[in-house]
C-alpha angles and dihedrals in degrees: 000000000000092000092060092042096062097055091045090048090050093045089050092052092045089050093048089049094050093045094049098046093073091048090054092046088052092054089050089049089220092139091058103095094194092059103038097034109020094152092050090050092052090049092051094052090048089050091050091048088048089055091047089051093051092050092047091050092048091050094048090046092047092048092056089047129086120282102343115197111245093211093057090050093046087054092052092048091049087054090054089050090057093046092047090050091056098038104084092050090069094068104089114174089247091068098060115130114279117265120223115328096343111124110202092188094251139065128232137187093206112115118229086245088079090072096035094055101021094149092061091043090048089051094050094051089045090053089051089052091051093048091048088052092047088052091049086057099041112135097213142017098260089054091048093051089050092054094046092051087052087051093052093046089051097047087048092052097044092048090049093052099036111024132072106239113257119198092204116009089189095044127107 
């Protein structure tokens, strides 16, 4: 009986330590990226937005070109859907713009209104995700163009409402 008791006791202790470790981590908030790595989170959302911008510019440029391939454009639109779907989840409360003289150690173009009216911001981004998904499933080029125009209007509207204007986002 003793030879079965020792392995059971060890297994129980290991299980207890594995079970309690996540609870201890939760208390320390180490899993909350916004709290533990706010600057990295801001950088991640800036990189994601840069990727969205690049995709949008490529789409608009291709649409003004000669004989764009619909399937290539649809693939770009689908990639945008994925990026839009992830985007609002990168706005942890801890990454709001600094108030007064506080210096959080990073810069953001996100306006405080995002956190003041997060439901509206979230809805706008989800609408963009839906439009880009619809574009990725367009049956023909005129339908695709219509969706991309809707997407451009939505992007411009969201930026006007929730983003501090930037004269040259790729400048120094």
